[in-house]
N, C-alpha and C positions, 0 to 999 in steps of 0.2 A: 504494500500500500504506500509506503514512504521509502525514499531512497537516501536520505541524508543520515550520515553517521551519528550525529547528536540525537536525532529522532530515534534511531535504533537503540542507542544507549538508554534513552528515557523509557523505551518500551521494554527493554530488558529489566530495568528497575521495576517497572510495573508488573512484569511476569514474576519477579522475585516477591514483590508485594502481595501477589495473589497466593503465593505459597507460604508466606509468613504465618498466617493463622493456623496452618496445618502443623506447625511445629508443636503446638499445644493440642494435637489431635486427640489425646486421651480424654480431654474435657469436651470435645466437639462432637456433635451429632454427625452421623454418616452422611446425611443430606448436605450439610455444610461443607464437609470434606469434598464431596462430589462437585459441588458448586465452585469451590475454590480451584479445584483441578481444571474445571472447564474454563474458568477465567484465565488461568495461566496458559492453557492451550490456545485460547483466543488471542492473547497478547503475543504469543510466539507466531501464530498464523499471520498476524498483521505484518510481520517482518519478512515473510517469504515473498520474494519477488515473483511476479507473473501470476499471482493467484487471481482468478476472476473476481470482479467486483461483487458479484452476486453472493459469493461465499460469506462476505462480511454482513450481508443482510440476514443470511441464515444464522450466522453466529449471534447477531443481535437478538433475533427472535428466540433462539435457544436459551440465551442468557436471561431474557425476560421470563420465559417459561420456567427456568430454574428458580427464579425469584419466587414464583408461586409455589413450586415444589418445596423450597426451603422453609417456607412459612406454613408448613403442614400442621397436622394435629398436635404433634409433640414438639412444638416450637419452644426454644429456649431463648428468651429475650436477649441475653448478653451475646449470643453467638449468631442466632438466625436473623435478627433484625438488621444489624450492620451488614451482614452478608447479603440480605435481600436488597438493601440500599445500593451496595456495590454492584450487584448483578443488574439491577434496573438501570442505574446510571450508565454503566458500561454498555448495556444493550441499546439504550436510547442513543448514545454517542455513535455506536456502530451503525444504527439505522440512519443517522443523520450524516454519516461520513460522506465526503465528496466522492463521486464516482471516479474510477481510474481510467475512464474512457478518454482517449486523446481528443483534443479540440479540433474542429475542422480547420483545414489549411488557412482559410481567409478570415477566421473568427478572431475577434479582439480578445485579449485576456480579460478574465473577470476582475472587477475592482476588488481591492483589498477588503477583507472582512465579509466577502460574499461567496457563499458556497452553495452548491446544489446538492441536496440530499438524494438518496437513491431513488426516491419516488419522483424526482424531477422538481421538487418544491424548493423554493428559495429559503434557506435556513438562516442566513445572515449571522446574527450574534447568538442564536439559539444554542449551539454547542457550548459556547463559553458560559452561557447562563446555566446550562445543565451541570457543567464542571464546577461552577461556583456553588450551586445548590448542593451538589454532592459533597463538597468540602464542608459547607455549613452544617449539613445533616450529620456528617461524620463527627464533627466537633460537638454538636449538640448531643448525640448519642453517648459520646465519651463523657462529656461534662454532666449529663443528667444521671449518670450512674453514681450512686453514693460512694464516697471514698472507701468505705469499709468493704464494698463489693467490687472494687476495681482491682481484682486480682490480675495476674499477668495476662489472663485470657482477654480481658477487655482492652488492656494496653496493647497487646499483640494485634488484636483486630483493628484498633485505631491506627497503629503503625502500618499495618498491611494496606489499609484503605488509603492512607496518605501516600504510600508508594505507588499504588494503582492510579491515584489521581494524577500524580506526577507522570506516570507512564502514558496516561490518556490525554495529557495536555496538548500534545502535537495535533490531536484530532480536532481540538477546539480553536486552533489558530490558523 
C-alpha cells in the first residue's frame, strides 16, 4: 500500500503494537488473542507491495466483524473493550484508505488532504478524525480504569493501542 521506508517503519511498530497485549495472554480471552493476531497480520499485509487494493477493504470488514466477535457474551471490560476500539478504528481506516489504482495519464494530482476512499467517496480529513478519536478513546479507557485495577494488562493494552495508532498514522495523512 505504501512504498516509503519511514511509513514501513511506522507500520512495523504498529504490527508490534498489535502483538503487545498478547504478551499478557494468560489474562486475555481467546477472542482477544485472535483479534490481536488479525490486527498484526493486517499491519504486515499493508507492507506487501503489489497487493490488490480490494484486499484492504476485506481486511477492514474482517476487523470490524472481529470487533463484534470480541464483545461477545463473556466480554471482559479491561481487555475486550480496548481491543474492540482498536479493531473498529483500524477497520474504518482500512475502509477509508486511498485506492492504489494509478491516476490516468492526463489527470491532475489530488490536492493535499484529499483522498478517495475505496467506495469512491471523498474522505478529506475523515481518516485523521478517526485517528484522533481512536487516540482519545484509548486515553479515556486507560484513565477511566481505577488505579487499583490498572494492572499490567490495562497498561499493556494502552501501550499496544498507542503503537497501533502510530502505525496507522500514515493512512490518515
